ZAKOLLUM-416346 format. One record per residue (C-alpha): residue in one letter; chain; x, y, z. Coordinates in steps of 0.5 Angstrom, whole numbers. Layout:
# ZAKOLLUM-416346
node aa a	ch A	xx X	yy Y	zz Z
...
This chain:
# ZAKOLLUM-416346
node aa m	ch A	xx 139	yy 238	zz 160
node aa v	ch A	xx 140	yy 246	zz 157
node aa k	ch A	xx 145	yy 246	zz 152
node aa k	ch A	xx 151	yy 251	zz 154
node aa a	ch A	xx 155	yy 255	zz 150
node aa i	ch A	xx 161	yy 259	zz 151
node aa v	ch A	xx 163	yy 265	zz 147
node aa s	ch A	xx 170	yy 268	zz 147
node aa v	ch A	xx 172	yy 275	zz 145
node aa i	ch A	xx 179	yy 279	zz 147
node aa n	ch A	xx 175	yy 285	zz 149
node aa d	ch A	xx 172	yy 288	zz 155
node aa l	ch A	xx 165	yy 286	zz 153
node aa v	ch A	xx 162	yy 293	zz 153
node aa t	ch A	xx 161	yy 295	zz 146
node aa d	ch A	xx 162	yy 289	zz 141
node aa q	ch A	xx 155	yy 289	zz 138
node aa r	ch A	xx 157	yy 283	zz 134
node aa v	ch A	xx 158	yy 279	zz 139
node aa d	ch A	xx 152	yy 281	zz 143
node aa r	ch A	xx 148	yy 279	zz 137
node aa a	ch A	xx 151	yy 272	zz 137
node aa c	ch A	xx 150	yy 271	zz 144
node aa r	ch A	xx 142	yy 273	zz 143
node aa a	ch A	xx 142	yy 268	zz 137
node aa l	ch A	xx 145	yy 263	zz 141
node aa i	ch A	xx 140	yy 264	zz 146
node aa k	ch A	xx 134	yy 263	zz 141
node aa c	ch A	xx 137	yy 256	zz 139
node aa g	ch A	xx 136	yy 254	zz 146
node aa y	ch A	xx 143	yy 255	zz 149
node aa d	ch A	xx 145	yy 258	zz 156
node aa v	ch A	xx 150	yy 263	zz 154
node aa t	ch A	xx 156	yy 265	zz 158
node aa l	ch A	xx 161	yy 271	zz 154
node aa v	ch A	xx 168	yy 271	zz 157
node aa g	ch A	xx 173	yy 277	zz 155
node aa r	ch A	xx 177	yy 281	zz 160
node aa i	ch A	xx 176	yy 287	zz 164
node aa l	ch A	xx 180	yy 294	zz 163
node aa p	ch A	xx 181	yy 300	zz 168
node aa n	ch A	xx 177	yy 304	zz 164
node aa s	ch A	xx 172	yy 299	zz 163
node aa l	ch A	xx 164	yy 301	zz 163
node aa p	ch A	xx 159	yy 296	zz 167
node aa i	ch A	xx 155	yy 291	zz 163
node aa n	ch A	xx 148	yy 292	zz 164
node aa n	ch A	xx 142	yy 288	zz 162
node aa k	ch A	xx 144	yy 282	zz 158
node aa p	ch A	xx 140	yy 276	zz 157
node aa y	ch A	xx 146	yy 272	zz 158
node aa a	ch A	xx 152	yy 271	zz 163
node aa t	ch A	xx 158	yy 275	zz 163
node aa h	ch A	xx 165	yy 273	zz 165
node aa r	ch A	xx 171	yy 278	zz 165
node aa m	ch A	xx 178	yy 276	zz 167
node aa h	ch A	xx 183	yy 281	zz 171
node aa l	ch A	xx 189	yy 280	zz 167
node aa i	ch A	xx 196	yy 282	zz 170
node aa f	ch A	xx 198	yy 285	zz 163
node aa t	ch A	xx 194	yy 289	zz 158
node aa s	ch A	xx 198	yy 289	zz 152
node aa g	ch A	xx 204	yy 286	zz 148
node aa p	ch A	xx 207	yy 279	zz 148
node aa l	ch A	xx 206	yy 277	zz 155
node aa f	ch A	xx 199	yy 280	zz 155
node aa y	ch A	xx 197	yy 275	zz 149
node aa l	ch A	xx 200	yy 269	zz 152
node aa e	ch A	xx 197	yy 271	zz 159
node aa y	ch A	xx 190	yy 271	zz 155
node aa q	ch A	xx 191	yy 265	zz 151
node aa i	ch A	xx 193	yy 261	zz 158
node aa r	ch A	xx 187	yy 264	zz 162
node aa l	ch A	xx 182	yy 263	zz 157
node aa f	ch A	xx 184	yy 256	zz 156
node aa l	ch A	xx 184	yy 254	zz 163
node aa f	ch A	xx 177	yy 258	zz 163
node aa l	ch A	xx 174	yy 254	zz 158
node aa l	ch A	xx 177	yy 247	zz 160
node aa f	ch A	xx 174	yy 247	zz 167
node aa k	ch A	xx 167	yy 250	zz 164
node aa k	ch A	xx 162	yy 245	zz 161
node aa a	ch A	xx 160	yy 247	zz 154
node aa d	ch A	xx 157	yy 244	zz 148
node aa l	ch A	xx 159	yy 249	zz 144
node aa l	ch A	xx 165	yy 254	zz 143
node aa y	ch A	xx 164	yy 260	zz 139
node aa a	ch A	xx 171	yy 264	zz 138
node aa n	ch A	xx 171	yy 271	zz 136
node aa d	ch A	xx 177	yy 273	zz 132
node aa l	ch A	xx 184	yy 269	zz 131
node aa d	ch A	xx 186	yy 271	zz 138
node aa t	ch A	xx 181	yy 267	zz 141
node aa l	ch A	xx 182	yy 261	zz 137
node aa l	ch A	xx 187	yy 257	zz 139
node aa p	ch A	xx 185	yy 256	zz 146
node aa n	ch A	xx 178	yy 254	zz 144
node aa y	ch A	xx 180	yy 249	zz 138
node aa i	ch A	xx 184	yy 246	zz 144
node aa c	ch A	xx 178	yy 245	zz 148
node aa y	ch A	xx 174	yy 243	zz 143
node aa k	ch A	xx 179	yy 237	zz 141
node aa i	ch A	xx 179	yy 235	zz 149
node aa k	ch A	xx 171	yy 236	zz 150
node aa s	ch A	xx 169	yy 234	zz 143
node aa a	ch A	xx 164	yy 240	zz 143
node aa k	ch A	xx 162	yy 244	zz 137
node aa i	ch A	xx 166	yy 250	zz 135
node aa i	ch A	xx 164	yy 256	zz 131
node aa y	ch A	xx 169	yy 261	zz 129
node aa d	ch A	xx 167	yy 268	zz 127
node aa s	ch A	xx 173	yy 272	zz 124
node aa h	ch A	xx 171	yy 279	zz 124
node aa e	ch A	xx 177	yy 281	zz 119
node aa l	ch A	xx 183	yy 279	zz 116
node aa f	ch A	xx 186	yy 279	zz 122
node aa t	ch A	xx 194	yy 277	zz 120
node aa e	ch A	xx 193	yy 283	zz 115
node aa v	ch A	xx 192	yy 289	zz 120
node aa p	ch A	xx 197	yy 294	zz 120
node aa e	ch A	xx 199	yy 293	zz 127
node aa l	ch A	xx 202	yy 286	zz 125
node aa i	ch A	xx 204	yy 288	zz 118
node aa a	ch A	xx 209	yy 293	zz 122
node aa h	ch A	xx 212	yy 287	zz 126
node aa p	ch A	xx 213	yy 281	zz 121
node aa k	ch A	xx 215	yy 276	zz 126
node aa k	ch A	xx 209	yy 277	zz 130
node aa q	ch A	xx 205	yy 276	zz 124
node aa k	ch A	xx 208	yy 270	zz 122
node aa i	ch A	xx 206	yy 267	zz 129
node aa w	ch A	xx 199	yy 269	zz 128
node aa k	ch A	xx 199	yy 266	zz 121
node aa s	ch A	xx 202	yy 260	zz 123
node aa i	ch A	xx 196	yy 259	zz 128
node aa e	ch A	xx 191	yy 261	zz 123
node aa k	ch A	xx 194	yy 256	zz 118
node aa s	ch A	xx 194	yy 250	zz 123
node aa i	ch A	xx 187	yy 251	zz 125
node aa f	ch A	xx 183	yy 254	zz 120
node aa p	ch A	xx 183	yy 248	zz 115
node aa k	ch A	xx 180	yy 244	zz 120
node aa l	ch A	xx 174	yy 248	zz 122
node aa n	ch A	xx 167	yy 246	zz 119
node aa t	ch A	xx 163	yy 252	zz 121
node aa i	ch A	xx 166	yy 259	zz 120
node aa i	ch A	xx 163	yy 266	zz 119
node aa t	ch A	xx 166	yy 272	zz 117
node aa v	ch A	xx 163	yy 279	zz 116
node aa n	ch A	xx 163	yy 280	zz 108
node aa q	ch A	xx 163	yy 277	zz 102
node aa s	ch A	xx 170	yy 280	zz 100
node aa i	ch A	xx 174	yy 277	zz 106
node aa a	ch A	xx 170	yy 270	zz 105
node aa d	ch A	xx 173	yy 270	zz 98
node aa i	ch A	xx 180	yy 271	zz 100
node aa y	ch A	xx 179	yy 266	zz 106
node aa e	ch A	xx 176	yy 261	zz 101
node aa r	ch A	xx 181	yy 262	zz 96
node aa e	ch A	xx 187	yy 260	zz 101
node aa y	ch A	xx 184	yy 255	zz 105
node aa h	ch A	xx 179	yy 252	zz 100
node aa k	ch A	xx 173	yy 252	zz 106
node aa k	ch A	xx 166	yy 255	zz 105
node aa l	ch A	xx 165	yy 261	zz 109
node aa a	ch A	xx 158	yy 264	zz 111
node aa v	ch A	xx 157	yy 271	zz 111
node aa v	ch A	xx 154	yy 275	zz 117
node aa r	ch A	xx 154	yy 282	zz 116
node aa n	ch A	xx 155	yy 287	zz 122
node aa i	ch A	xx 148	yy 290	zz 121
node aa p	ch A	xx 145	yy 293	zz 128
node aa i	ch A	xx 139	yy 290	zz 132
node aa p	ch A	xx 134	yy 296	zz 131
node aa r	ch A	xx 133	yy 299	zz 138
node aa q	ch A	xx 126	yy 302	zz 139
node aa d	ch A	xx 127	yy 302	zz 146
node aa i	ch A	xx 132	yy 308	zz 146
node aa q	ch A	xx 129	yy 314	zz 148
node aa s	ch A	xx 131	yy 320	zz 143
node aa k	ch A	xx 134	yy 326	zz 147
node aa t	ch A	xx 135	yy 333	zz 144
node aa r	ch A	xx 142	yy 336	zz 142
node aa k	ch A	xx 141	yy 341	zz 148
node aa s	ch A	xx 141	yy 335	zz 153
node aa m	ch A	xx 147	yy 332	zz 150
node aa g	ch A	xx 151	yy 338	zz 150
node aa l	ch A	xx 151	yy 339	zz 143
node aa p	ch A	xx 150	yy 345	zz 139
node aa t	ch A	xx 144	yy 347	zz 136
node aa d	ch A	xx 146	yy 352	zz 130
node aa q	ch A	xx 151	yy 348	zz 127
node aa h	ch A	xx 152	yy 341	zz 123
node aa i	ch A	xx 154	yy 335	zz 126
node aa i	ch A	xx 159	yy 330	zz 123
node aa i	ch A	xx 161	yy 324	zz 127
node aa l	ch A	xx 166	yy 319	zz 127
node aa q	ch A	xx 165	yy 313	zz 131
node aa g	ch A	xx 168	yy 306	zz 133
node aa a	ch A	xx 172	yy 302	zz 138
node aa g	ch A	xx 178	yy 302	zz 133
node aa i	ch A	xx 179	yy 309	zz 131
node aa n	ch A	xx 187	yy 307	zz 130
node aa m	ch A	xx 192	yy 309	zz 125
node aa d	ch A	xx 191	yy 309	zz 117
node aa r	ch A	xx 183	yy 310	zz 119
node aa g	ch A	xx 183	yy 318	zz 117
node aa a	ch A	xx 182	yy 321	zz 123
node aa e	ch A	xx 188	yy 325	zz 123
node aa e	ch A	xx 187	yy 328	zz 117
node aa l	ch A	xx 179	yy 329	zz 119
node aa v	ch A	xx 182	yy 333	zz 125
node aa e	ch A	xx 186	yy 337	zz 120
node aa a	ch A	xx 181	yy 338	zz 115
node aa m	ch A	xx 176	yy 342	zz 121
node aa q	ch A	xx 181	yy 348	zz 120
node aa y	ch A	xx 178	yy 349	zz 113
node aa t	ch A	xx 170	yy 348	zz 115
node aa e	ch A	xx 165	yy 353	zz 117
node aa g	ch A	xx 159	yy 352	zz 121
node aa v	ch A	xx 161	yy 344	zz 122
node aa i	ch A	xx 162	yy 341	zz 129
node aa l	ch A	xx 166	yy 334	zz 129
node aa l	ch A	xx 164	yy 329	zz 134
node aa i	ch A	xx 169	yy 323	zz 135
node aa v	ch A	xx 166	yy 318	zz 139
node aa g	ch A	xx 170	yy 311	zz 141
node aa s	ch A	xx 177	yy 309	zz 143
node aa g	ch A	xx 183	yy 307	zz 139
node aa d	ch A	xx 190	yy 308	zz 139
node aa v	ch A	xx 190	yy 315	zz 136
node aa i	ch A	xx 185	yy 318	zz 140
node aa e	ch A	xx 190	yy 322	zz 145
node aa q	ch A	xx 194	yy 324	zz 139
node aa l	ch A	xx 187	yy 327	zz 136
node aa k	ch A	xx 186	yy 331	zz 143
node aa e	ch A	xx 193	yy 334	zz 142
node aa r	ch A	xx 192	yy 336	zz 135
node aa r	ch A	xx 186	yy 339	zz 137
node aa i	ch A	xx 189	yy 343	zz 142
node aa t	ch A	xx 195	yy 345	zz 137
node aa l	ch A	xx 190	yy 347	zz 132
node aa k	ch A	xx 186	yy 351	zz 137
node aa l	ch A	xx 180	yy 347	zz 135
node aa e	ch A	xx 177	yy 345	zz 142
node aa e	ch A	xx 170	yy 349	zz 140
node aa k	ch A	xx 170	yy 345	zz 133
node aa i	ch A	xx 172	yy 338	zz 135
node aa i	ch A	xx 168	yy 334	zz 141
node aa i	ch A	xx 172	yy 328	zz 143
node aa t	ch A	xx 168	yy 323	zz 148
node aa g	ch A	xx 172	yy 317	zz 149
node aa k	ch A	xx 169	yy 310	zz 149
node aa v	ch A	xx 161	yy 311	zz 151
node aa a	ch A	xx 156	yy 306	zz 153
node aa y	ch A	xx 152	yy 303	zz 146
node aa e	ch A	xx 146	yy 307	zz 148
node aa q	ch A	xx 149	yy 314	zz 149
node aa l	ch A	xx 153	yy 312	zz 142
node aa a	ch A	xx 146	yy 311	zz 139
node aa q	ch A	xx 144	yy 318	zz 142
node aa y	ch A	xx 150	yy 321	zz 139
node aa t	ch A	xx 149	yy 318	zz 132
node aa r	ch A	xx 142	yy 320	zz 131
node aa l	ch A	xx 143	yy 327	zz 133
node aa a	ch A	xx 148	yy 328	zz 127
node aa d	ch A	xx 147	yy 330	zz 120
node aa l	ch A	xx 153	yy 326	zz 117
node aa g	ch A	xx 157	yy 319	zz 119
node aa l	ch A	xx 164	yy 318	zz 117
node aa s	ch A	xx 168	yy 312	zz 115
node aa l	ch A	xx 175	yy 314	zz 112
node aa d	ch A	xx 179	yy 308	zz 113
node aa k	ch A	xx 185	yy 308	zz 108
node aa d	ch A	xx 187	yy 303	zz 103
node aa t	ch A	xx 193	yy 301	zz 106
node aa n	ch A	xx 192	yy 294	zz 107
node aa l	ch A	xx 188	yy 288	zz 105
node aa n	ch A	xx 184	yy 288	zz 112
node aa y	ch A	xx 182	yy 296	zz 111
node aa r	ch A	xx 181	yy 295	zz 103
node aa y	ch A	xx 176	yy 289	zz 104
node aa s	ch A	xx 173	yy 292	zz 111
node aa l	ch A	xx 165	yy 293	zz 112
node aa p	ch A	xx 165	yy 297	zz 119
node aa n	ch A	xx 159	yy 297	zz 124
node aa k	ch A	xx 159	yy 304	zz 124
node aa l	ch A	xx 156	yy 304	zz 117
node aa f	ch A	xx 150	yy 300	zz 119
node aa d	ch A	xx 150	yy 304	zz 125
node aa y	ch A	xx 149	yy 311	zz 121
node aa i	ch A	xx 144	yy 308	zz 116
node aa q	ch A	xx 140	yy 305	zz 122
node aa a	ch A	xx 140	yy 312	zz 125
node aa g	ch A	xx 138	yy 315	zz 118
node aa i	ch A	xx 144	yy 320	zz 117
node aa p	ch A	xx 147	yy 320	zz 110
node aa v	ch A	xx 155	yy 318	zz 110
node aa l	ch A	xx 161	yy 320	zz 107
node aa v	ch A	xx 166	yy 314	zz 106
node aa s	ch A	xx 173	yy 313	zz 103
node aa p	ch A	xx 172	yy 308	zz 96
node aa l	ch A	xx 173	yy 302	zz 99
node aa v	ch A	xx 170	yy 296	zz 96
node aa e	ch A	xx 165	yy 293	zz 101
node aa i	ch A	xx 163	yy 300	zz 103
node aa s	ch A	xx 163	yy 304	zz 97
node aa e	ch A	xx 158	yy 299	zz 94
node aa i	ch A	xx 153	yy 299	zz 99
node aa v	ch A	xx 153	yy 307	zz 99
node aa q	ch A	xx 153	yy 307	zz 91
node aa t	ch A	xx 147	yy 302	zz 91
node aa y	ch A	xx 143	yy 305	zz 95
node aa n	ch A	xx 145	yy 312	zz 94
node aa i	ch A	xx 146	yy 314	zz 101
node aa g	ch A	xx 152	yy 319	zz 101
node aa d	ch A	xx 158	yy 321	zz 98
node aa i	ch A	xx 165	yy 318	zz 97
node aa l	ch A	xx 171	yy 321	zz 99
node aa l	ch A	xx 177	yy 321	zz 93
node aa s	ch A	xx 182	yy 324	zz 97
node aa h	ch A	xx 185	yy 324	zz 104
node aa d	ch A	xx 188	yy 331	zz 103
node aa p	ch A	xx 185	yy 335	zz 109
node aa k	ch A	xx 183	yy 340	zz 104
node aa e	ch A	xx 179	yy 335	zz 100
node aa i	ch A	xx 176	yy 332	zz 106
node aa a	ch A	xx 173	yy 339	zz 108
node aa k	ch A	xx 171	yy 341	zz 101
node aa s	ch A	xx 167	yy 334	zz 101
node aa i	ch A	xx 164	yy 336	zz 108
node aa s	ch A	xx 162	yy 343	zz 105
node aa l	ch A	xx 159	yy 340	zz 99
node aa v	ch A	xx 155	yy 335	zz 103
node aa f	ch A	xx 151	yy 341	zz 106
node aa e	ch A	xx 151	yy 346	zz 100
node aa d	ch A	xx 147	yy 341	zz 96
node aa k	ch A	xx 141	yy 341	zz 100
node aa k	ch A	xx 137	yy 337	zz 94
node aa r	ch A	xx 142	yy 332	zz 94
node aa y	ch A	xx 142	yy 331	zz 101
node aa e	ch A	xx 134	yy 330	zz 102
node aa k	ch A	xx 135	yy 325	zz 97
node aa w	ch A	xx 140	yy 321	zz 101
node aa k	ch A	xx 135	yy 322	zz 107
node aa i	ch A	xx 129	yy 319	zz 103
node aa n	ch A	xx 134	yy 313	zz 100
node aa i	ch A	xx 136	yy 311	zz 107
node aa k	ch A	xx 129	yy 309	zz 109
node aa k	ch A	xx 130	yy 304	zz 103
node aa a	ch A	xx 137	yy 302	zz 106
node aa q	ch A	xx 134	yy 301	zz 113
node aa e	ch A	xx 128	yy 296	zz 110
node aa e	ch A	xx 133	yy 292	zz 106
node aa l	ch A	xx 139	yy 292	zz 111
node aa n	ch A	xx 136	yy 288	zz 116
node aa w	ch A	xx 138	yy 284	zz 122
node aa n	ch A	xx 133	yy 279	zz 121
node aa n	ch A	xx 135	yy 277	zz 115
node aa e	ch A	xx 143	yy 276	zz 117
node aa e	ch A	xx 140	yy 273	zz 124
node aa q	ch A	xx 137	yy 267	zz 120
node aa k	ch A	xx 144	yy 266	zz 117
node aa l	ch A	xx 147	yy 266	zz 124
node aa i	ch A	xx 142	yy 261	zz 127
node aa s	ch A	xx 143	yy 257	zz 121
node aa c	ch A	xx 150	yy 256	zz 122
node aa i	ch A	xx 149	yy 255	zz 130
node aa q	ch A	xx 144	yy 249	zz 128
node aa n	ch A	xx 148	yy 246	zz 123
node aa a	ch A	xx 155	yy 247	zz 127
């Protein structure tokens, strides 16, 4: 009989490329895969996936009642579905998966995409942080197969829980099937430099607010913000207040294929998270690898994992201040030094060869096979 795997995530399944790669790796390991999450009023359709998907309609969309409802609904879904393997993504899916793992005697894999209990939203609410930390402490030491996104986060968890973690980085699958479009066809200017900030977590303390402010001091540059997050509406309002509508384009959430088009047409990729908490300090966001695969140099904040990759491959510059004028100055210097910029472009080709999903996938497949 075909083995069944259920992959759980709390988002709407559309833009999470890490989870998509995990599902595809499970298929290669012989599993029939179902990916379960939720649907939101603005959720995009799911197209052309080689696995089944199920999106739950929840009554609540945020706050404690949302998390409670999600935990109950996910538990019931998992309980009444056959599964040989349960694959939990992040702490907010772990409890229902772990309970069903004990009931069903199935295998379980936990993929921790970040230091969940150190995100700003929980740091600002110590009681909520304590609840999630208690869940982590009660389950994490009992797990055998745990994956995370970089070595820094793995080291932190290993010191705290004395568990060995596997590291599978967020390197995208090369997409040769995406036909390149022109700037004109995408509604973008052809006579200016385009810089891009992308992601599903354009939230507070990730430099987006200062970046918008910085656009007051740039010339010949268009900022493209592609994605979603809790500061998007604030960024839109600030763009209007500063009269920067012609210099800043905010698309909102788009399908991955369209995102890839925008990234390929940009001249510079930005990752400006601040060192305000442990989760950001040791982050290694998907967008860095998306920029590399698109062949564009980067401007990043001096966080441990990100700056190490940028310096190792010499593919961009490191921002030393989030002051808007300093950001603008750094952006201008990128395009003024044409020789350095071309050197970065050459170096990115080597980075593309070495930072390859095939290498990361083998680590993931090994985790699945040994779970």
